[in-house]
C-alpha positions as CSV (number, residue, x, y, z in Angstrom):
1,X,-8.8,-20.9,-10.8
2,X,-5.3,-21.3,-9.6
3,X,-3.8,-19.3,-12.5
4,X,-6.1,-16.3,-11.7
5,X,-5.2,-16.4,-8.0
6,X,-1.5,-16.5,-8.8
7,X,-1.8,-13.6,-11.3
8,X,-3.8,-11.5,-8.8
9,X,-1.2,-12.2,-6.1
10,X,1.6,-11.2,-8.5
11,X,-0.2,-7.9,-9.3
12,X,-0.4,-7.0,-5.6
13,X,3.2,-8.1,-5.1
14,X,4.5,-6.0,-8.0
15,X,2.6,-2.9,-6.9
16,X,3.9,-2.9,-3.3
17,X,7.4,-4.3,-4.2
18,X,8.1,-0.9,-5.8
19,X,6.2,1.5,-3.5
20,X,8.1,1.4,-0.2
21,X,11.6,0.4,-1.2
22,X,13.4,3.5,0.2
23,X,12.2,3.0,3.8
24,X,14.9,0.4,4.6
25,X,17.8,2.6,3.2
26,X,16.9,6.1,4.2
27,X,20.1,6.7,6.2
28,X,22.2,5.7,3.2
29,X,20.3,7.8,0.7
30,X,20.6,10.8,3.1
31,X,24.4,10.3,3.4
32,X,24.9,9.8,-0.4
33,X,23.0,13.0,-1.3
34,X,24.1,14.9,1.8
35,X,20.6,15.7,3.1
36,X,18.9,15.4,6.4
37,X,17.6,11.9,7.1
38,X,14.0,13.2,7.7
39,X,14.0,14.7,4.1
40,X,14.3,11.2,2.6
41,X,10.7,10.7,3.7
42,X,9.9,12.6,0.5
43,X,11.0,9.6,-1.6
44,X,7.8,7.9,-0.3
45,X,5.7,11.0,-0.5
46,X,6.6,11.6,-4.2
47,X,5.2,8.3,-5.3
48,X,2.2,8.6,-3.2
49,X,1.3,12.0,-4.5
50,X,1.6,10.7,-8.1
51,X,-0.7,7.8,-7.2
52,X,-3.3,10.1,-5.6
53,X,-3.3,12.4,-8.7
54,X,-3.7,9.6,-11.2
55,X,-6.0,7.1,-9.4
56,X,-9.3,8.6,-10.3
57,X,-8.4,8.8,-14.0
58,X,-7.0,5.3,-13.9
59,X,-10.3,4.0,-12.7
60,X,-12.3,6.0,-15.2
61,X,-10.1,4.8,-18.1
62,X,-10.3,1.2,-16.9
63,X,-14.1,1.4,-16.7
64,X,-14.1,2.2,-20.4
65,X,-11.3,0.1,-21.9
66,X,-11.1,-3.0,-19.7
67,X,-8.9,-4.6,-17.0
68,X,-6.2,-7.0,-18.1
69,X,-4.4,-4.9,-20.7
70,X,-4.0,-2.0,-18.3
71,X,-2.7,-4.2,-15.5
72,X,-0.1,-5.8,-17.7
73,X,0.9,-2.6,-19.5
74,X,1.3,-0.7,-16.2
75,X,3.6,-3.4,-14.8
76,X,5.8,-3.2,-17.8
77,X,6.0,0.6,-17.7
78,X,6.7,0.6,-14.0
79,X,10.0,-1.2,-14.5
80,X,11.4,1.7,-16.5
81,X,11.6,4.4,-13.7
82,X,12.4,1.7,-11.2
83,X,15.6,0.9,-13.1
84,X,16.4,4.6,-13.7
85,X,16.4,5.4,-10.0
86,X,19.8,3.6,-9.8
87,X,21.2,6.4,-12.1
88,X,20.0,9.3,-9.8
89,X,22.7,11.8,-8.9
90,X,20.7,13.8,-6.4
91,X,17.7,13.5,-4.2
92,X,15.7,15.7,-6.5
93,X,16.4,13.4,-9.5
94,X,15.4,10.4,-7.4
95,X,12.1,12.1,-6.5
96,X,11.4,12.6,-10.2
97,X,11.8,8.8,-10.9
98,X,9.8,8.0,-7.8
99,X,7.0,10.3,-9.0
100,X,7.0,8.5,-12.4
101,X,6.8,5.2,-10.6
102,X,3.7,6.4,-8.8
103,X,2.0,7.3,-12.1
104,X,1.9,3.7,-13.1
105,X,0.8,2.1,-9.8
106,X,-2.9,3.0,-9.8
107,X,-3.3,1.1,-13.1
108,X,-2.2,-2.0,-11.1
109,X,-3.9,-1.5,-7.8
110,X,-7.3,0.1,-8.7
111,X,-7.8,-2.0,-11.8
112,X,-6.9,-5.3,-10.1
113,X,-9.4,-4.6,-7.3
114,X,-12.1,-3.8,-9.9
115,X,-11.3,-7.1,-11.7
116,X,-11.7,-9.1,-8.5
117,X,-15.0,-7.4,-7.7
118,X,-16.4,-8.2,-11.1
119,X,-15.0,-11.7,-11.7
120,X,-15.5,-13.2,-8.2
121,X,-18.6,-12.7,-6.1
122,X,-19.5,-13.5,-2.5
123,X,-17.2,-15.7,-0.5
124,X,-15.0,-16.3,-3.6
125,X,-14.5,-12.6,-3.9
126,X,-13.4,-12.3,-0.2
127,X,-11.0,-15.2,-0.7
128,X,-9.5,-13.7,-3.9
129,X,-9.2,-10.3,-2.3
130,X,-7.4,-12.1,0.6
131,X,-4.9,-13.7,-1.9
132,X,-4.4,-10.3,-3.5
133,X,-3.8,-8.8,-0.1
134,X,-1.2,-11.5,0.7
135,X,0.6,-10.6,-2.5
136,X,0.6,-7.0,-1.5
137,X,2.1,-7.9,1.9
138,X,4.9,-10.0,0.5
139,X,5.7,-7.3,-2.0
140,X,5.8,-4.6,0.7
141,X,8.2,-6.7,2.6
142,X,10.2,-7.8,-0.4
143,X,10.9,-4.3,-1.7
144,X,12.3,-3.2,1.7
145,X,14.2,-6.4,2.3
146,X,15.8,-6.6,-1.1
147,X,16.9,-2.9,-0.8
148,X,18.4,-3.5,2.6
149,X,20.4,-6.6,1.6
150,X,21.5,-5.1,-1.7
151,X,22.7,-2.0,0.1
152,X,25.0,-4.0,2.3
153,X,26.3,-6.0,-0.6
154,X,26.6,-3.5,-3.5
155,X,25.1,-0.2,-2.4
156,X,21.5,1.1,-2.3
157,X,21.3,1.6,-6.1
158,X,21.6,-2.2,-6.7
159,X,18.4,-2.8,-4.9
160,X,16.4,-0.8,-7.5
161,X,18.0,-2.7,-10.4
162,X,17.0,-6.1,-8.8
163,X,13.5,-4.8,-8.1
164,X,13.2,-3.5,-11.7
165,X,14.1,-6.9,-13.1
166,X,11.6,-8.6,-10.7
167,X,8.9,-6.2,-12.0
168,X,9.6,-7.1,-15.6
169,X,9.4,-10.8,-14.8
170,X,6.2,-10.4,-12.9
171,X,4.5,-8.4,-15.7
172,X,5.2,-11.3,-18.1
173,X,3.8,-13.8,-15.7
174,X,0.6,-11.8,-15.2
175,X,0.2,-11.6,-19.0
176,X,0.3,-15.4,-19.2
177,X,-1.7,-16.3,-16.1
178,X,-4.4,-13.7,-15.7
179,X,-7.6,-14.7,-17.7
180,X,-9.2,-11.9,-19.7
181,X,-12.2,-10.3,-18.0
182,X,-15.5,-11.9,-18.8
183,X,-18.0,-9.9,-16.8
184,X,-16.7,-6.4,-17.6
185,X,-19.2,-4.0,-19.0
186,X,-17.7,-0.8,-20.5
187,X,-19.1,2.5,-19.2
188,X,-20.6,4.5,-22.1
189,X,-21.4,8.1,-22.6
190,X,-19.5,11.4,-22.5
191,X,-18.7,13.9,-19.8
192,X,-22.3,14.0,-18.6
193,X,-22.3,10.3,-18.0
194,X,-19.0,10.5,-16.2
195,X,-20.2,13.4,-14.0
196,X,-23.3,11.3,-13.1
197,X,-21.0,8.4,-12.0
198,X,-19.0,10.7,-9.8
199,X,-22.1,12.2,-8.3
200,X,-23.3,8.8,-7.4
201,X,-20.0,7.8,-5.8
202,X,-19.7,11.1,-3.8
203,X,-23.3,10.5,-2.6
204,X,-22.4,7.1,-1.3
205,X,-21.7,7.6,2.4
206,X,-20.4,4.0,2.8
207,X,-17.9,4.5,0.0
208,X,-16.7,7.8,1.4
209,X,-16.3,6.3,4.9
210,X,-14.3,3.5,3.4
211,X,-12.1,6.0,1.6
212,X,-11.4,7.7,5.0
213,X,-10.6,4.4,6.6
214,X,-8.1,3.8,3.8
215,X,-6.6,7.3,4.4
216,X,-6.2,6.5,8.0
217,X,-4.7,3.1,7.4
218,X,-1.9,4.2,5.0
219,X,-1.2,7.4,7.0
220,X,-0.5,5.2,10.0
221,X,1.5,2.6,8.0
222,X,3.7,5.1,6.2
223,X,4.2,7.2,9.3
224,X,5.2,4.2,11.3
225,X,7.7,2.7,9.0
226,X,9.2,6.0,7.8
227,X,10.0,7.2,11.4
228,X,10.6,3.8,13.1
229,X,13.4,3.3,10.6
230,X,15.1,6.5,11.9
231,X,14.3,5.4,15.5
232,X,15.9,2.0,15.0
233,X,18.9,3.4,13.1
234,X,19.7,5.7,16.1
235,X,21.0,4.7,19.5
236,X,20.4,2.6,21.5
237,X,19.5,0.3,18.6
238,X,21.9,1.4,15.9
239,X,20.6,-1.0,13.2
240,X,22.4,-1.3,9.8
241,X,20.4,-1.1,6.5
242,X,20.4,-4.9,6.2
243,X,19.1,-5.2,9.7
244,X,16.5,-2.6,9.1
245,X,15.5,-4.6,6.0
246,X,15.2,-7.7,8.1
247,X,12.9,-5.8,10.6
248,X,10.4,-5.4,7.8
249,X,9.9,-9.2,7.9
250,X,7.2,-8.3,10.4
251,X,5.2,-7.4,7.4
252,X,4.8,-11.1,6.7
253,X,2.7,-11.4,9.9
254,X,0.1,-9.8,7.7
255,X,-0.1,-12.9,5.6
256,X,-1.2,-15.0,8.6
257,X,-3.6,-12.3,9.9
258,X,-5.1,-11.7,6.5
259,X,-5.8,-15.4,6.1
260,X,-7.4,-15.6,9.5
261,X,-9.3,-12.4,9.0
262,X,-10.6,-13.6,5.6
263,X,-12.2,-16.6,7.3
264,X,-13.4,-14.4,10.2
265,X,-15.0,-11.8,7.9
266,X,-17.0,-14.5,6.2
267,X,-18.2,-15.7,9.6
268,X,-18.7,-12.6,11.7
269,X,-18.6,-9.8,9.0
270,X,-16.2,-7.2,7.9
271,X,-17.2,-4.6,10.6
272,X,-16.5,-6.7,13.6
273,X,-13.3,-8.0,12.0
274,X,-12.0,-4.5,11.4
275,X,-12.7,-3.6,15.0
276,X,-10.5,-6.4,16.1
277,X,-7.8,-5.5,13.6
278,X,-7.7,-1.8,14.7
279,X,-7.4,-2.9,18.3
280,X,-4.5,-5.2,17.5
281,X,-2.7,-2.4,15.6
282,X,-3.1,0.1,18.5
283,X,-1.8,-2.4,21.0
284,X,1.2,-3.1,18.8
285,X,1.9,0.6,18.4
286,X,2.0,1.0,22.2
287,X,4.3,-1.9,22.5
288,X,6.9,-0.2,20.3
289,X,7.4,2.4,23.1
290,X,9.3,-0.1,25.2
291,X,13.1,0.4,24.9
292,X,13.9,-3.1,23.8
293,X,14.4,-4.2,20.3
294,X,12.4,-7.4,20.7
295,X,9.4,-5.5,22.0
296,X,9.7,-2.9,19.2
297,X,9.7,-5.7,16.6
298,X,6.8,-7.5,18.3
299,X,4.9,-4.3,18.3
300,X,5.5,-3.7,14.7
301,X,4.4,-7.2,13.9
302,X,1.1,-6.6,15.7
303,X,0.7,-3.2,14.1
304,X,1.4,-4.6,10.6
305,X,-0.9,-7.5,11.1
306,X,-3.8,-5.3,12.1
307,X,-3.3,-2.6,9.5
308,X,-3.0,-5.0,6.6
309,X,-6.2,-6.7,7.6
310,X,-7.9,-3.2,7.5
311,X,-6.6,-2.6,4.0
312,X,-7.8,-6.0,2.8
313,X,-11.3,-5.5,4.3
314,X,-11.7,-2.0,2.9
315,X,-10.8,-3.0,-0.6
316,X,-13.2,-6.0,-0.5
317,X,-16.0,-3.8,1.0
318,X,-15.8,-1.4,-2.0
319,X,-16.2,-4.3,-4.5
320,X,-19.2,-5.6,-2.5
321,X,-21.0,-2.2,-1.9
322,X,-20.5,-0.5,-5.3
323,X,-22.4,-2.0,-8.2
324,X,-21.5,0.3,-11.1
325,X,-18.2,1.9,-12.3
326,X,-16.3,-0.1,-9.7
327,X,-12.9,1.0,-11.0
328,X,-13.8,4.6,-10.6
329,X,-14.9,3.9,-7.1
330,X,-11.7,2.1,-6.3
331,X,-9.9,5.1,-7.9
332,X,-11.6,7.4,-5.3
333,X,-10.4,5.0,-2.6
334,X,-6.9,4.8,-3.9
335,X,-6.7,8.6,-4.1
336,X,-7.7,9.2,-0.5
337,X,-5.6,6.2,0.5
338,X,-2.4,7.5,-1.0
339,X,-3.1,11.1,0.1
340,X,-3.1,9.6,3.6
341,X,0.2,7.9,2.8
342,X,1.7,11.0,1.3
343,X,0.8,13.0,4.5
344,X,2.0,10.1,6.6
345,X,5.5,10.6,5.3
346,X,5.7,14.3,6.2
347,X,3.1,15.4,8.8
348,X,4.6,13.2,11.6
349,X,8.0,14.9,11.1
350,X,6.7,17.7,13.3
351,X,5.9,15.2,16.1
352,X,9.2,13.4,15.5
353,X,11.2,16.7,15.8
354,X,9.2,17.7,18.9
355,X,9.2,14.4,20.9
356,X,10.8,11.7,18.8
357,X,9.2,8.3,18.4
358,X,6.8,8.7,21.4
359,X,5.5,11.9,19.6
360,X,4.7,9.9,16.5
361,X,2.9,7.2,18.5
362,X,0.8,9.8,20.2
363,X,-0.2,11.2,16.8
364,X,-1.2,7.8,15.4
365,X,-3.3,6.4,18.2
366,X,-6.3,8.7,17.5
367,X,-6.0,7.9,13.8
368,X,-6.4,4.2,14.5
369,X,-9.4,4.8,16.8
370,X,-11.0,6.8,14.0
371,X,-10.9,3.8,11.7
372,X,-12.9,1.7,14.1
373,X,-15.5,4.5,14.6
374,X,-16.0,4.9,10.9
375,X,-16.5,1.2,10.3
376,X,-18.9,0.9,13.2
377,X,-21.1,3.7,11.8
378,X,-21.0,3.1,8.1
379,X,-20.3,-0.6,7.5
380,X,-23.6,-1.8,8.8
């Protein structure tokens, strides 16, 4: 159904539109609040920590009450702290609103993935997951791009106002377009039944490995774009906020690679496709070491294309390999995924301070290799 595909894409768009917005405007936030530029990485970490804390509960709640109502309600609630970020008078106040944003996001991400896993099986499920992934990619680019353009035109706060209004509009569109779930079966029982569900998930080695792949993927993604923004804002590049926002257009390469990888996964399997994606990401990361803007941008494009394929494959693999309490399983994935992202915003700061951008690259290459090893072992 075209309406269902559009609604799923909008859900992914809305989630990631809000998540990474500050990355294009970190230098401006640092100057406005008189803090070190590296400290602004906490604006990403705050949301990611909130997501990691809430995701397991979001999945468990959804497995009991349903899918669509939570997706739409979370989108509506998300708009509130997004708009209030524009009123922040300090970095600490901004971190509070960013944390509150993160509390709503799992009810979009985890529940939409569970919805897809239940409502679309086999190749149709892979295709719908691919459409969802493309929405996520466009949203990830859109949040950064809007923030960068708005910062040049009317200050960094204006970007959050625009994104808040986009979020409200998207929530209404999802409410109209997304069909109610038809195959959902509510999980019954009390604490003992819930404990049995978690024991089953923690005993699923394929699920745990996929969670670690998600951890590595978002760690790499957040680390890259948090610190490459500082790299490109400094000499010899000296990019402005709008120019940094434009650099994030490389995210859109993921739309093409996800479409290609979707067809490839149907033909040769998820495991082989992930190996190709991880190799592409590692090659792109190495390319960013060259001291030319064009090569840095090309490297980021390859890195983004590879990492976003990994994300899409991992989400689809959970829906295919878990047969009960899918939303709880996705909640586990989302928790480890965003813990990885939270650490990706702060751990590489040590490498950055010690060796700059080459230090960050040296840290990330083994992480990318680990994704391929885990998939090779557990995605059989």
